[in-house]
C-alpha positions as CSV (number, residue, x, y, z in Angstrom):
1,M,28.5,-17.0,15.0
2,K,28.5,-16.4,11.4
3,N,29.3,-20.3,11.5
4,I,26.3,-20.9,13.8
5,F,23.9,-18.8,11.4
6,S,25.2,-21.2,7.9
7,I,24.8,-24.1,9.9
8,R,21.0,-23.2,11.2
9,A,20.6,-22.1,7.3
10,I,21.7,-25.3,5.7
11,R,20.0,-27.5,8.0
12,N,16.6,-25.7,7.7
13,T,17.4,-26.0,3.4
14,I,17.5,-29.4,4.0
15,V,14.3,-29.7,6.3
16,A,12.2,-27.9,3.8
17,A,13.8,-29.9,0.7
18,A,12.6,-33.1,2.6
19,L,9.4,-31.7,3.2
20,V,8.7,-30.3,-0.5
21,M,9.9,-33.9,-1.8
22,A,7.3,-35.6,0.7
23,P,3.9,-36.8,-0.9
24,A,1.3,-34.4,-0.3
25,A,-1.1,-37.1,1.1
26,S,0.9,-37.4,4.6
27,F,2.1,-33.5,4.4
28,A,2.9,-32.6,8.1
29,G,6.3,-31.4,9.2
30,V,8.6,-28.3,10.4
31,F,10.0,-25.9,8.0
32,I,12.4,-23.9,10.2
33,S,13.6,-23.2,13.5
34,V,14.3,-19.8,15.4
35,G,15.9,-19.0,18.6
36,F,13.5,-16.4,19.7
37,A,9.9,-16.5,20.0
38,P,7.3,-14.7,17.1
39,P,5.1,-11.3,18.5
40,A,1.6,-11.6,19.9
41,L,-0.8,-12.1,17.0
42,P,-2.4,-8.8,16.6
43,V,-6.2,-8.1,17.3
44,Y,-8.3,-7.5,13.9
45,V,-11.5,-7.8,12.0
46,Q,-12.3,-10.1,9.6
47,P,-13.2,-9.3,6.2
48,I,-16.8,-10.1,5.1
49,A,-16.7,-13.5,3.2
50,P,-16.3,-13.1,-0.5
51,G,-19.0,-15.9,-1.6
52,D,-19.9,-19.2,-0.7
53,G,-17.4,-22.1,-0.4
54,Y,-14.6,-20.0,0.8
55,L,-12.8,-20.6,4.0
56,W,-10.9,-18.4,6.5
57,N,-7.2,-19.1,7.1
58,P,-6.1,-17.1,10.1
59,G,-3.2,-14.7,10.0
60,Y,0.2,-15.6,11.6
61,W,3.8,-14.9,11.7
62,A,6.2,-16.4,9.2
63,Y,10.1,-16.4,9.5
64,T,13.0,-16.4,7.2
65,P,16.4,-15.6,7.7
66,E,17.0,-12.8,6.0
67,T,14.2,-11.0,7.0
68,G,13.1,-12.4,10.1
69,Y,9.4,-12.7,11.3
70,Y,6.8,-11.4,8.9
71,W,3.1,-11.3,9.0
72,V,0.9,-13.4,6.7
73,P,-2.2,-11.8,6.7
74,G,-5.4,-13.7,7.3
75,V,-7.2,-14.4,3.9
76,W,-10.4,-16.4,2.7
77,V,-9.4,-19.1,0.1
78,R,-10.9,-21.9,-1.5
79,P,-10.2,-25.4,-0.2
80,P,-8.4,-27.8,-2.6
81,Q,-11.4,-30.4,-2.5
82,V,-15.0,-30.5,-1.1
83,G,-14.9,-31.8,2.2
84,L,-11.3,-30.6,3.7
85,L,-10.8,-27.9,6.5
86,W,-7.8,-26.2,7.4
87,T,-5.6,-27.0,10.4
88,P,-3.6,-23.6,10.8
89,G,0.3,-23.7,11.5
90,Y,1.8,-22.8,14.6
91,W,5.3,-22.1,16.0
92,G,6.3,-24.8,19.1
93,W,9.0,-24.6,21.8
94,G,11.6,-27.4,21.6
95,T,15.2,-28.5,22.3
96,G,16.1,-24.7,22.5
97,L,14.6,-23.2,19.8
98,Y,10.7,-22.3,18.3
99,A,9.9,-24.6,15.5
100,W,7.1,-24.0,12.6
101,H,4.8,-26.7,12.3
102,E,3.1,-26.5,9.0
103,G,-0.8,-25.9,8.5
104,Y,-2.7,-28.5,6.4
105,W,-6.0,-29.3,4.7
106,G,-7.7,-32.6,5.9
107,P,-11.1,-33.9,6.9
108,H,-11.0,-32.6,10.2
109,V,-8.9,-30.0,12.5
110,G,-6.4,-31.1,14.2
111,F,-3.8,-30.0,16.9
112,Y,-2.5,-26.5,15.9
113,G,-0.7,-25.7,19.5
114,G,-3.6,-24.5,21.4
115,I,-3.3,-20.6,19.4
116,N,-6.0,-18.7,19.6
117,Y,-6.4,-17.3,16.1
118,G,-10.0,-16.6,16.3
119,F,-13.1,-17.0,14.0
120,G,-13.6,-20.2,15.2
121,Y,-9.9,-21.2,16.0
122,G,-10.1,-20.9,19.6
123,G,-7.4,-23.1,20.5
124,V,-9.2,-26.5,20.4
125,G,-11.1,-27.6,17.4
126,F,-13.1,-25.4,14.7
127,W,-16.3,-23.9,15.3
128,G,-16.5,-21.8,12.2
129,G,-18.5,-24.1,10.1
130,R,-19.2,-27.7,9.1
131,W,-19.5,-29.5,5.6
132,E,-23.3,-30.4,5.1
133,G,-23.2,-32.7,1.9
134,G,-21.6,-30.8,-0.8
135,H,-21.7,-27.1,1.1
136,F,-19.8,-25.5,3.5
137,A,-22.5,-24.2,6.4
138,Y,-20.8,-20.9,7.9
139,N,-21.6,-20.4,11.9
140,T,-22.3,-16.7,12.0
141,A,-21.4,-16.5,15.5
142,V,-17.7,-16.1,14.5
143,M,-17.8,-15.7,10.6
144,N,-18.7,-12.4,9.1
145,V,-20.9,-13.7,6.2
146,N,-23.3,-12.0,4.2
147,R,-26.4,-13.6,4.9
148,T,-28.5,-11.8,2.2
149,V,-26.2,-13.6,-0.1
150,I,-25.2,-16.8,1.7
151,T,-28.1,-18.8,3.0
152,N,-26.2,-22.1,4.1
153,T,-25.7,-20.4,7.7
154,Y,-26.4,-21.6,11.4
155,V,-25.3,-19.7,14.9
156,D,-23.7,-21.8,17.6
157,N,-22.3,-19.6,20.8
158,V,-21.4,-22.2,22.6
159,H,-17.6,-22.2,22.2
160,V,-17.4,-18.0,21.1
161,N,-15.9,-17.0,24.6
162,V,-13.1,-19.6,24.6
163,N,-10.0,-18.3,25.1
164,V,-10.8,-14.2,24.9
165,G,-8.1,-12.2,25.2
166,V,-5.2,-14.8,24.6
167,H,-2.9,-13.7,21.7
168,T,0.3,-15.6,22.6
169,A,1.7,-17.1,18.9
170,F,3.6,-20.0,20.2
171,N,3.2,-23.3,22.2
172,G,5.2,-24.3,24.8
173,G,8.2,-22.8,26.9
174,S,8.3,-19.7,29.1
175,G,5.2,-17.8,28.4
176,G,4.0,-19.7,25.7
177,I,0.3,-21.6,25.6
178,Q,0.8,-24.8,27.5
179,A,-1.5,-27.4,25.5
180,R,-0.9,-31.1,24.2
181,P,-2.8,-32.7,21.6
182,S,-5.7,-34.9,22.8
183,S,-5.8,-38.7,22.0
184,Q,-8.5,-37.8,19.3
185,E,-5.9,-34.8,17.5
186,E,-3.3,-37.8,17.9
187,Q,-5.8,-40.0,15.9
188,W,-6.4,-37.4,13.2
189,S,-2.8,-36.6,12.8
190,H,-2.6,-40.1,11.1
191,E,-5.2,-39.1,8.5
192,N,-4.4,-38.1,5.1
193,H,-3.3,-34.7,4.4
194,V,-2.9,-32.2,1.8
195,A,-0.7,-29.3,1.6
196,P,-1.1,-26.0,1.2
197,T,-2.6,-24.7,-2.3
198,S,-0.6,-22.9,-4.5
199,E,-3.0,-19.9,-4.0
200,Q,-1.9,-20.3,-0.1
201,Q,1.4,-20.5,-1.0
202,S,1.2,-17.2,-3.3
203,H,-0.3,-15.5,-0.4
204,V,2.8,-15.7,1.7
205,Q,5.0,-15.0,-0.8
206,M,3.1,-11.6,-1.6
207,A,3.4,-11.1,2.3
208,H,7.1,-11.7,2.3
209,A,7.4,-9.2,-0.5
210,D,5.4,-6.7,1.5
211,R,8.0,-4.8,3.8
212,G,5.5,-3.4,6.0
213,N,4.9,-6.9,7.0
214,F,8.3,-7.6,8.7
215,A,8.3,-7.2,12.6
216,S,11.4,-5.3,12.7
217,A,9.9,-2.4,10.3
218,N,6.0,-2.9,12.0
219,G,6.9,-3.5,15.9
220,G,5.3,-6.6,16.0
221,R,1.8,-4.3,14.9
222,P,1.4,-4.7,11.1
223,A,-1.0,-2.4,9.4
224,H,-2.1,-4.7,6.5
225,V,-3.4,-7.6,9.1
226,T,-5.9,-9.3,6.2
227,A,-7.1,-9.5,2.7
228,V,-10.2,-10.3,1.1
229,T,-8.8,-12.9,-1.2
230,V,-5.4,-13.7,-2.4
231,N,-6.2,-12.1,-5.7
232,N,-7.1,-8.9,-3.8
233,Y,-4.1,-8.8,-1.3
234,H,-4.5,-5.6,-0.9
235,S,-8.3,-5.1,-0.4
236,T,-8.3,-4.9,3.3
237,T,-6.1,-2.7,5.6
238,I,-7.0,-2.1,9.0
239,N,-5.3,0.0,11.5
240,N,-5.4,-2.4,14.4
241,S,-4.8,0.5,17.1
242,R,-8.5,1.1,16.1
243,N,-9.9,-2.2,16.0
244,V,-12.3,-2.8,19.3
245,T,-13.7,0.1,21.5
246,N,-15.7,-0.6,24.5
247,N,-16.8,-4.3,22.8
248,S,-18.1,-2.7,19.5
249,T,-16.3,-2.9,16.5
250,Y,-16.1,-0.5,13.6
251,V,-14.3,-0.7,10.3
252,N,-12.6,2.6,10.2
253,D,-10.0,2.0,7.3
254,S,-11.4,-1.2,5.4
255,T,-11.7,-0.7,1.7
256,H,-14.0,-3.4,0.4
257,V,-14.2,-4.1,-3.2
258,N,-16.6,-1.8,-5.6
259,D,-17.1,-0.1,-2.2
260,T,-19.7,-2.5,-1.1
261,N,-21.2,-2.1,2.4
262,V,-21.9,-4.8,4.3
263,H,-25.8,-6.2,5.1
264,N,-26.7,-8.4,7.8
265,G,-23.2,-9.5,8.5
266,Q,-21.9,-10.0,11.9
267,T,-18.9,-8.6,13.3
268,N,-15.9,-10.9,14.6
269,V,-13.0,-9.9,16.7
270,H,-9.6,-12.0,16.8
271,N,-9.5,-12.4,20.3
272,G,-12.6,-15.0,20.3
273,A,-15.0,-12.5,21.4
274,T,-18.3,-11.9,19.3
275,E,-20.4,-9.2,18.8
276,T,-23.8,-9.6,17.7
277,N,-24.8,-6.5,16.4
278,R,-24.6,-5.7,12.7
279,T,-21.5,-4.7,10.7
280,Q,-21.1,-0.9,10.9
281,V,-18.9,0.8,8.1
282,N,-17.2,4.2,8.6
283,G,-18.9,4.2,12.1
284,N,-22.3,5.1,10.1
285,H,-25.0,2.2,10.6
286,D,-27.2,4.3,8.2
287,A,-24.5,4.6,5.7
288,T,-26.3,2.7,3.2
289,V,-29.4,3.9,3.3
290,S,-28.9,7.5,3.9
291,K,-28.9,8.8,0.2
292,N,-32.1,7.3,-0.5
293,R,-34.2,9.7,1.9
294,P,-36.8,11.8,0.2
295,Q,-36.0,15.7,0.6
296,A,-37.8,17.7,3.3
297,K,-40.6,19.4,2.1
298,P,-40.7,23.4,2.3
299,Q,-42.3,24.9,5.6
300,P,-45.7,25.9,5.3
301,K,-46.3,29.8,5.3
302,P,-47.3,31.5,8.3
303,Q,-50.7,30.9,9.2
304,E,-53.5,33.4,10.0
305,K,-53.6,33.9,14.0
306,G,-56.6,31.9,15.2
307,R,-56.3,29.0,12.5
308,P,-54.8,25.7,13.5
309,E,-51.1,25.0,12.1
310,G,-50.8,23.0,8.7
311,E,-50.2,19.1,8.7
312,D,-47.2,19.6,6.3
313,R,-43.9,18.8,8.1
314,P,-40.5,18.1,7.1
315,R,-40.0,14.0,6.9
316,R,-37.3,12.2,9.1
């Protein structure tokens, strides 16, 4: 048994080394193979975009022989250049093993195994936004964006309910997503691709260093499911047992940078279902205005019998 694992480790090392040496422009490949499937994707709330120009990288299960599967939190990152979109990686079954197909940047979002990562990645294509000239326009039907700060937005609800409730994290095999690349996705696979940025790689390293992300420790239910940015890795921690209640999403345990409350954003849920209500923080829709309410005026003295009651009343 030990020899088998040694052979696999050597093979994975060779494959990884070959991919590292490959030109970034043609980046795409398989990093590692595993004999058992990854856990289901957790349901989580997307943190609000930290600013204009950031694109969402959905969370996923990574793997090392030493630690097993571990969760890489979803995070907002900047693309390596204007006009590029992120195609998420995915696990695919084949020849008796689950192989990881690494994600990449390119002019189009290609095949990512039919996996429903949410927030515009419903399994086929990408509906979270588009490049318009030199600016990225956000589809606020599926992206959590503060529209008072970021104005380059639009709303497209056509693909919102695609694959709702599907959380399978792998393609093919027993119980996997049975999806194959379309002819157009096959064509896009031959485009020039760019490898994950150093920022994205640092994010994976930080996730691997966090033992709470190990599936062996969290039972496939990581507590740290998202991060606002790579530099603020611990900025958002959500207890995913309380993410979704009666089709309304509340951010109970989310901590935002500088305790910023969310205005005019929209709540988005990983399973592809989109709420059109405004984001609620700490379960209190009036949390941002309650401190500014005027104090109630004192009650008027009792009027003499027969006189009309005074007009002054406490404000509400």
